[in-house]
LUMDO-20295 format. One record per residue (C-alpha): residue number from 1; residue in one letter; chain; x, y, z. Coordinates in steps of 0.1 Angstrom, whole numbers, plus 2048, in hexadecimal, padded with zeros to 3 digits. Example, Ala and Ser with C-alpha at 12.3 -4.5 7.8 and 13.67 -1.06 7.14 Angstrom:
% LUMDO-20295
bake; lumba; fiti; x; y; z
1; A; A; 87B; 7D3; 84E
2; S; A; 889; 7F5; 847
This chain:
% LUMDO-20295
bake; lumba; fiti; x; y; z
1; X; A; BB7; 262; 4C1
2; X; A; BC2; 24D; 4DE
3; X; A; BAB; 236; 4F0
4; X; A; BAE; 246; 513
5; X; A; BA0; 266; 507
6; X; A; B80; 254; 4FC
7; X; A; B7C; 245; 51F
8; X; A; B7E; 264; 535
9; X; A; B5F; 264; 54B
10; X; A; B47; 281; 544
11; X; A; B54; 289; 522
12; X; A; B46; 280; 500
13; X; A; B55; 289; 4DE
14; X; A; B41; 281; 4C0
15; X; A; B3C; 28A; 49B
16; X; A; B1E; 29D; 48E
17; X; A; B1E; 29F; 469
18; X; A; B3F; 2AE; 45D
19; X; A; B4A; 2BC; 47F
20; X; A; B51; 2AF; 4A2
21; X; A; B40; 2B8; 4C3
22; X; A; B45; 2B1; 4E8
23; X; A; B2F; 2AD; 507
24; X; A; B3E; 2B4; 529
25; X; A; B2C; 2AA; 549
26; X; A; B2F; 2C5; 563
27; X; A; B28; 2C6; 589
28; X; A; B03; 2C8; 592
29; X; A; AF3; 2EB; 593
30; X; A; AFA; 2F8; 5B7
31; X; A; AD7; 305; 5BB
32; X; A; AC0; 2EB; 5AA
33; X; A; AD7; 2CC; 5AB
34; X; A; ACF; 2C5; 587
35; X; A; AEA; 2B6; 570
36; X; A; AFD; 2CF; 55B
37; X; A; B0E; 2C9; 53A
38; X; A; B23; 2DE; 522
39; X; A; B1E; 2D7; 4FD
40; X; A; B33; 2E6; 4E1
41; X; A; B37; 2DD; 4BD
42; X; A; B45; 2E9; 49C
43; X; A; B68; 2DA; 4A0
44; X; A; B7A; 2D0; 47F
45; X; A; B8A; 2B1; 48E
46; X; A; B86; 299; 4AA
47; X; A; BA7; 2A4; 4B9
48; X; A; B9B; 2C9; 4BA
49; X; A; B7C; 2BE; 4CC
50; X; A; B91; 2AA; 4E6
51; X; A; BA9; 2C7; 4EB
52; X; A; B8C; 2DF; 4F2
53; X; A; B79; 2C8; 509
54; X; A; B98; 2C0; 51E
55; X; A; BA0; 2E5; 521
56; X; A; B7D; 2EC; 52B
57; X; A; B7D; 2D0; 545
58; X; A; B9E; 2DD; 554
59; X; A; B90; 300; 556
60; X; A; B70; 2F3; 567
61; X; A; B85; 2DF; 580
62; X; A; B99; 2FE; 588
63; X; A; B79; 312; 58D
64; X; A; B81; 32A; 571
65; X; A; B67; 31F; 557
66; X; A; B46; 330; 552
67; X; A; B28; 327; 53D
68; X; A; B26; 337; 51B
69; X; A; B0A; 350; 51C
70; X; A; AFC; 36B; 504
71; X; A; AF6; 381; 522
72; X; A; AFE; 3A5; 518
73; X; A; B10; 3C0; 52B
74; X; A; AEF; 3D3; 52E
75; X; A; ADC; 3B6; 53C
76; X; A; AF8; 3AE; 555
77; X; A; AFB; 3D2; 560
78; X; A; AD6; 3D4; 566
79; X; A; AD7; 3B5; 57B
80; X; A; AF6; 3C1; 58E
81; X; A; AE8; 3E3; 595
82; X; A; AC8; 3D4; 5A4
83; X; A; ADD; 3BD; 5B9
84; X; A; AF5; 3D8; 5C4
85; X; A; ADA; 3F2; 5CD
86; X; A; AD6; 3E5; 5F1
87; X; A; AFB; 3E4; 5F7
88; X; A; B05; 407; 5F0
89; X; A; AFA; 42B; 5F8
90; X; A; ADF; 43A; 5E3
91; X; A; AF8; 453; 5D5
92; X; A; B10; 438; 5CB
93; X; A; AF5; 423; 5BB
94; X; A; AE9; 442; 5A8
95; X; A; B0C; 448; 59B
96; X; A; B0F; 424; 590
97; X; A; AED; 425; 57E
98; X; A; AF6; 446; 56D
99; X; A; B18; 439; 562
100; X; A; B08; 419; 554
101; X; A; AEC; 42B; 542
102; X; A; B01; 447; 534
103; X; A; B23; 438; 52C
104; X; A; B23; 412; 52E
105; X; A; B03; 405; 51E
106; X; A; B02; 41D; 500
107; X; A; B25; 411; 4F5
108; X; A; B2A; 3ED; 500
109; X; A; B08; 3E4; 50E
110; X; A; AFE; 3CF; 4F0
111; X; A; B1D; 3B9; 4F1
112; X; A; B1D; 397; 502
113; X; A; B2C; 39A; 525
114; X; A; B44; 37E; 51E
115; X; A; B53; 392; 501
116; X; A; B5F; 3AE; 517
117; X; A; B84; 3AB; 519
118; X; A; BA0; 3C3; 524
119; X; A; BA4; 3D3; 502
120; X; A; B7E; 3DB; 501
121; X; A; B80; 3EE; 521
122; X; A; B9F; 400; 516
123; X; A; B8D; 40C; 4F7
124; X; A; B6E; 415; 50C
125; X; A; B83; 42B; 523
126; X; A; B94; 43C; 506
127; X; A; B73; 444; 4F6
128; X; A; B66; 453; 516
129; X; A; B85; 468; 51A
130; X; A; B84; 475; 4F7
131; X; A; B5F; 47B; 4F1
132; X; A; B4A; 46D; 50D
133; X; A; B39; 48C; 519
134; X; A; B13; 489; 513
135; X; A; B04; 4A7; 525
136; X; A; B05; 4C7; 510
137; X; A; B18; 4E4; 51E
138; X; A; AFA; 4FA; 522
139; X; A; B0A; 511; 53A
140; X; A; B25; 51B; 521
141; X; A; B0B; 51D; 505
142; X; A; AF5; 534; 519
143; X; A; B12; 54A; 523
144; X; A; B1E; 54E; 4FF
145; X; A; AFA; 558; 4F5
146; X; A; AF7; 570; 512
147; X; A; B1A; 57F; 50C
148; X; A; B13; 585; 4E7
149; X; A; AF3; 598; 4EF
150; X; A; AFE; 5A8; 50F
151; X; A; AF6; 5CB; 502
152; X; A; AD3; 5C3; 4F9
153; X; A; AB4; 5CB; 50D
154; X; A; AC2; 5ED; 519
155; X; A; AE3; 5DD; 524
156; X; A; AD1; 5C2; 539
157; X; A; AD9; 5A7; 520
158; X; A; AC1; 58D; 513
159; X; A; AA5; 583; 529
160; X; A; AA5; 55F; 538
161; X; A; A87; 555; 523
162; X; A; A9A; 55E; 503
163; X; A; AB9; 54B; 50F
164; X; A; AA5; 52D; 518
165; X; A; A94; 52C; 4F6
166; X; A; AB4; 531; 4E3
167; X; A; AC9; 519; 4F6
168; X; A; AAF; 4FE; 4FD
169; X; A; AB0; 501; 523
170; X; A; A96; 507; 53E
171; X; A; A8C; 529; 548
172; X; A; A98; 522; 56B
173; X; A; ABB; 518; 55F
174; X; A; ABC; 538; 54A
175; X; A; AB2; 54E; 567
176; X; A; ACD; 53F; 57D
177; X; A; AE7; 542; 561
178; X; A; AE0; 567; 55C
179; X; A; AE4; 56E; 581
180; X; A; B06; 55C; 580
181; X; A; B12; 56E; 562
182; X; A; B09; 590; 570
183; X; A; B1D; 588; 58F
184; X; A; B3A; 57F; 57A
185; X; A; B38; 559; 57D
186; X; A; B44; 54F; 55A
187; X; A; B43; 52A; 551
188; X; A; B61; 517; 544
189; X; A; B5A; 503; 524
190; X; A; B5B; 4DE; 528
191; X; A; B6E; 4C5; 513
192; X; A; B5B; 4AA; 4FD
193; X; A; B6A; 48E; 512
194; X; A; B64; 484; 536
195; X; A; B7C; 48D; 552
196; X; A; B96; 472; 55A
197; X; A; B87; 470; 57D
198; X; A; B65; 468; 56F
199; X; A; B73; 44D; 558
200; X; A; B86; 43E; 576
201; X; A; B65; 43D; 58A
202; X; A; B55; 42A; 56D
203; X; A; B72; 412; 56D
204; X; A; B6E; 40C; 593
205; X; A; B4A; 405; 58E
206; X; A; B51; 3EC; 572
207; X; A; B6D; 3DC; 587
208; X; A; B54; 3D5; 5A2
209; X; A; B39; 3CA; 58A
210; X; A; B50; 3B2; 578
211; X; A; B5E; 3A5; 598
212; X; A; B3B; 39B; 5A2
213; X; A; B36; 38C; 57F
214; X; A; B53; 375; 586
215; X; A; B44; 36C; 5A8
216; X; A; B23; 364; 597
217; X; A; B35; 34F; 57E
218; X; A; B2B; 365; 561
219; X; A; B50; 36C; 559
220; X; A; B6F; 358; 55C
221; X; A; B84; 377; 565
222; X; A; B80; 39C; 56C
223; X; A; B8C; 3B0; 54D
224; X; A; B8C; 3D0; 561
225; X; A; BA9; 3C4; 576
226; X; A; BC2; 3C9; 55A
227; X; A; BB1; 3E5; 547
228; X; A; BC4; 405; 541
229; X; A; BB6; 41F; 559
230; X; A; BBA; 444; 551
231; X; A; BD1; 456; 569
232; X; A; BC1; 472; 57C
233; X; A; BDB; 48D; 57D
234; X; A; BE1; 49E; 59E
235; X; A; BD8; 4C2; 59B
236; X; A; BF5; 4DA; 59F
237; X; A; BF3; 4ED; 5BF
238; X; A; BF5; 50E; 5AD
239; X; A; BD6; 505; 59A
240; X; A; BC1; 4FA; 5B7
241; X; A; BA8; 512; 5C7
242; X; A; BB8; 521; 5E5
243; X; A; BA5; 521; 606
244; X; A; B9B; 542; 615
245; X; A; BB1; 555; 62D
246; X; A; BA1; 55B; 64F
247; X; A; B9A; 57F; 644
248; X; A; B89; 574; 624
249; X; A; B74; 55B; 638
250; X; A; B6B; 577; 650
251; X; A; B60; 58D; 633
252; X; A; B4A; 572; 625
253; X; A; B3B; 56B; 648
254; X; A; B34; 591; 64D
255; X; A; B1C; 58E; 62F
256; X; A; B0F; 56C; 638
257; X; A; B05; 577; 65B
258; X; A; AE9; 58B; 64A
259; X; A; ADC; 56B; 63A
260; X; A; AC0; 556; 648
261; X; A; AD8; 539; 64E
262; X; A; AF2; 54F; 65E
263; X; A; AF7; 537; 67B
264; X; A; AFD; 519; 664
265; X; A; B16; 52C; 64E
266; X; A; B2A; 533; 66E
267; X; A; B27; 50E; 677
268; X; A; B35; 504; 655
269; X; A; B52; 51C; 659
270; X; A; B5B; 510; 67C
271; X; A; B57; 4EA; 677
272; X; A; B60; 4E3; 653
273; X; A; B3F; 4D0; 64E
274; X; A; B36; 4C3; 62B
275; X; A; B19; 4D1; 618
276; X; A; B05; 4B1; 61D
277; X; A; B0C; 4B2; 643
278; X; A; B02; 4D6; 645
279; X; A; AE1; 4D0; 633
280; X; A; ADA; 4B1; 648
281; X; A; AE0; 4BD; 66C
282; X; A; AC6; 4B2; 685
283; X; A; ABA; 4CB; 69F
284; X; A; ABC; 4B0; 6BA
285; X; A; AE1; 4AA; 6B2
286; X; A; AEB; 4CD; 6BB
287; X; A; AEE; 4D4; 6E0
288; X; A; AF6; 4F7; 6ED
289; X; A; AFA; 505; 70F
290; X; A; B05; 526; 720
291; X; A; B25; 523; 735
292; X; A; B30; 53D; 74E
293; X; A; B55; 546; 748
294; X; A; B59; 54D; 76E
295; X; A; B4A; 52F; 77F
296; X; A; B45; 518; 761
297; X; A; B20; 513; 76A
298; X; A; B0C; 506; 74D
299; X; A; AE8; 511; 745
300; X; A; AD1; 50F; 728
301; X; A; ADD; 524; 70A
302; X; A; AC6; 541; 703
303; X; A; AC2; 566; 707
304; X; A; ACE; 566; 72B
305; X; A; AEF; 578; 72C
306; X; A; AF7; 572; 751
307; X; A; B01; 554; 765
308; X; A; AE3; 546; 779
309; X; A; AFB; 53A; 794
310; X; A; B14; 556; 79A
311; X; A; B04; 573; 787
312; X; A; B23; 579; 772
313; X; A; B1D; 58A; 750
314; X; A; B38; 575; 73E
315; X; A; B22; 559; 72E
316; X; A; B2C; 547; 70E
317; X; A; B1A; 52E; 6FA
318; X; A; B2A; 50C; 6F4
319; X; A; B1E; 4EB; 6E7
320; X; A; B22; 4CB; 6D4
321; X; A; B15; 4BF; 6B3
322; X; A; B11; 49C; 6A7
323; X; A; B17; 49B; 681
324; X; A; B06; 47C; 673
325; X; A; AE8; 47F; 65C
326; X; A; AEE; 48F; 63A
327; X; A; AD9; 49C; 61E
328; X; A; AE6; 493; 5FB
329; X; A; ADB; 496; 5D7
330; X; A; AD0; 476; 5C5
331; X; A; AC5; 479; 5A1
332; X; A; ABE; 49E; 5A7
333; X; A; AA9; 497; 5C6
334; X; A; AB3; 4A0; 5EA
335; X; A; AB3; 481; 600
336; X; A; ABE; 47A; 624
337; X; A; ADC; 463; 628
338; X; A; AF1; 455; 645
339; X; A; B11; 467; 63E
340; X; A; B2F; 463; 627
341; X; A; B3F; 447; 63C
342; X; A; B41; 43A; 65F
343; X; A; B5D; 452; 667
344; X; A; B49; 470; 65C
345; X; A; B31; 46A; 679
346; X; A; B40; 47F; 695
347; X; A; B3A; 497; 6B2
348; X; A; B4A; 4B9; 6B2
349; X; A; B4C; 4D5; 6CB
350; X; A; B3A; 4F6; 6C3
351; X; A; B4E; 515; 6CD
352; X; A; B3F; 535; 6DD
353; X; A; B41; 549; 6BC
354; X; A; B2D; 52F; 6AA
355; X; A; B16; 528; 6C7
356; X; A; B0D; 54D; 6C9
357; X; A; B04; 54D; 6A4
358; X; A; AEE; 52D; 6A8
359; X; A; ADA; 539; 6C6
360; X; A; AC5; 553; 6B3
361; X; A; AC2; 53C; 695
362; X; A; AB3; 520; 6AB
363; X; A; A9C; 539; 6BB
364; X; A; A90; 544; 699
365; X; A; A89; 520; 68E
366; X; A; A75; 51A; 6AE
367; X; A; A60; 539; 6A8
368; X; A; A59; 52F; 684
369; X; A; A4F; 50C; 68E
370; X; A; A36; 51A; 6A7
371; X; A; A28; 532; 68D
372; X; A; A22; 516; 673
373; X; A; A16; 4FD; 68D
374; X; A; A0C; 4DB; 67F
375; X; A; A14; 4E7; 65B
376; X; A; A39; 4E8; 664
377; X; A; A4A; 4C7; 658
378; X; A; A57; 4B1; 674
379; X; A; A79; 4AA; 665
380; X; A; A8E; 4B7; 681
381; X; A; AA8; 4C7; 66A
382; X; A; ABB; 4E7; 673
383; X; A; ABE; 4F5; 64F
384; X; A; A9A; 4FE; 646
385; X; A; A86; 51A; 637
386; X; A; A6C; 52E; 64B
387; X; A; A51; 515; 643
388; X; A; A66; 4F7; 64B
389; X; A; A6F; 4EE; 627
390; X; A; A92; 4E0; 622
391; X; A; AA9; 4F1; 609
392; X; A; AB7; 4DB; 5EE
393; X; A; ADD; 4D5; 5F3
394; X; A; AE3; 4E5; 5D0
395; X; A; ACF; 503; 5DD
396; X; A; AE6; 505; 5FB
397; X; A; B04; 508; 5E2
398; X; A; AF2; 523; 5CF
399; X; A; AEB; 537; 5EF
400; X; A; B10; 534; 5F8
401; X; A; B1B; 540; 5D6
402; X; A; B05; 55F; 5D8
403; X; A; B14; 567; 5FB
404; X; A; B37; 563; 5ED
405; X; A; B2F; 57B; 5D0
406; X; A; B20; 594; 5E8
407; X; A; B3E; 593; 5FF
408; X; A; B56; 599; 5E2
409; X; A; B6E; 57E; 5EE
410; X; A; B80; 565; 5D7
411; X; A; B68; 54C; 5C9
412; X; A; B6B; 529; 5D9
413; X; A; B54; 50C; 5DB
414; X; A; B3F; 505; 5FA
415; X; A; B55; 4E6; 5FF
416; X; A; B73; 4FD; 600
417; X; A; B66; 50C; 620
418; X; A; B6F; 4EA; 62F
419; X; A; B92; 4EE; 620
420; X; A; B94; 511; 62F
421; X; A; B8A; 504; 652
422; X; A; BA4; 4E8; 651
423; X; A; BC0; 4FF; 644
424; X; A; BB9; 51A; 65E
425; X; A; BB8; 4FF; 679
426; X; A; BD9; 4F0; 66F
427; X; A; BE9; 512; 66A
428; X; A; BDE; 51C; 68D
429; X; A; BF0; 4FE; 69C
430; X; A; BD2; 4E7; 6A2
431; X; A; BDD; 4C3; 6A5
432; X; A; BD8; 4B0; 684
433; X; A; BC5; 494; 695
434; X; A; BAC; 4AD; 6A4
435; X; A; BA7; 4BD; 682
436; X; A; BA2; 49B; 672
437; X; A; B88; 491; 68C
438; X; A; B75; 4B1; 689
439; X; A; B72; 4AF; 663
440; X; A; B69; 48A; 663
441; X; A; B88; 479; 654
442; X; A; B91; 455; 65E
443; X; A; BB6; 45B; 65D
444; X; A; BCD; 479; 661
445; X; A; BDF; 470; 641
446; X; A; BBF; 479; 62E
447; X; A; BBD; 49B; 63F
448; X; A; BE2; 4A3; 639
449; X; A; BDF; 498; 615
450; X; A; BBF; 4A9; 60C
451; X; A; BC0; 4C8; 622
452; X; A; BE5; 4D0; 627
453; X; A; B84; 457; 69A
454; X; A; B78; 473; 6AC
455; X; A; B85; 48A; 6C6
456; X; A; B67; 486; 6DF
457; X; A; B68; 4AA; 6EC
458; X; A; B8E; 4AE; 6EB
459; X; A; B8A; 4C6; 6CE
460; X; A; B79; 4E1; 6E4
461; X; A; B98; 4F6; 6E5
462; X; A; B9B; 4F3; 6BF
463; X; A; B77; 4FE; 6BA
464; X; A; B7C; 51C; 6D1
465; X; A; B9D; 526; 6C0
466; X; A; B8F; 527; 69D
467; X; A; B6E; 537; 6A7
468; X; A; B81; 553; 6B9
469; X; A; B99; 557; 69C
470; X; A; B7C; 55C; 683
471; X; A; B69; 572; 69B
472; X; A; B87; 589; 6A0
473; X; A; B8C; 58C; 67A
474; X; A; B68; 595; 676
475; X; A; B6B; 5B0; 691
476; X; A; B89; 5BE; 67E
477; X; A; B75; 5BE; 65E
478; X; A; B58; 5D1; 66E
479; X; A; B70; 5EB; 67C
480; X; A; B81; 5F2; 65B
């Protein structure tokens, strides 16, 4: 060993028994200012100890070295989740917590964080793709039980209590399942592995978490950067759920108009609102007025059918709606949120067809609020039951599905009404930018990619066009 190595300031190499060790002086702790040292031993020779300490010093000088720590993945993720909670939406945090609890901690949670390298993540993702599904496929299980005993009970099939006991589900789940099966909603069996999209979401979470671990000096590098991420295959167009035609939309609305929330179903059809937005609308954000088609005089929207100024009978209801608060599902509970993104906050015009459907609904809400008095909750929401209770967003989906089945139209998701609106708008020649603004996209490229800044009232013609289109289709449906 050469003399200069033994005289490098801040480094000591010494023998302890049959092995060699080193001590490396580090920069003071940035928080406490206390002196920090790195000590390692177990080297077979003095040269090995010197090689190791010089590499460690070079890494520290380059800012790539971290302290050795037994901190586990589970401990780190718990710390990271708590720190991240205030930075993300409640729905995002809940997804992170669910992914961590269900798919990360059970598999690699006990390993030291600093042992997680690229190959470990590759193996984790492969495991999740092959056999990562944890939740039992109770829907398929209940259906198979119900199908095998369909002829029992005088042709009515097994009772919900019997299904719940045999399949290990709740009576409420069994009741809802029986109603679905009788309407012909047959479940599709699920694979034992997670969907590639879910695994990719888990990867994105770990990428963000390990990026922060590098910033916190827990890791020297982010292993997720070079991990092999499963490719989410683009669904073939032929396999995607097609949006409704205008006649199919009209047939569904003809049935939905008999529902308590008729006005809101029309609003969903003529604006392309998301479920969370529909459930979160505030009464004060909806502004309606009656407009005379002759003199364009505006007056309060209500039962008055004549113009207060000129006496003309041609009065239509127009308005605007600010779409901002939403109602989302977090860990099974319904919670208020502030919207999907900044661009989802927007103001849209309300056409006369939609306005005419909303006027009686608003009148009914006001009457119910007066009837219940102080017992009526002061939430200010538009979508509410007679006593002011708010429907759970999942209940909104179930209500929609029942109306679809009653109408006998092709089965689509509630979110696909949004697709239908965008498709009808584009097919009718509405400008892409206007459509993008009305459905709350930040960029027209997203609209054109998914469905084929805000318009500030310039979308009024678009609102009127689509409302009239749907209204005429409904009139044809009633006449046939």
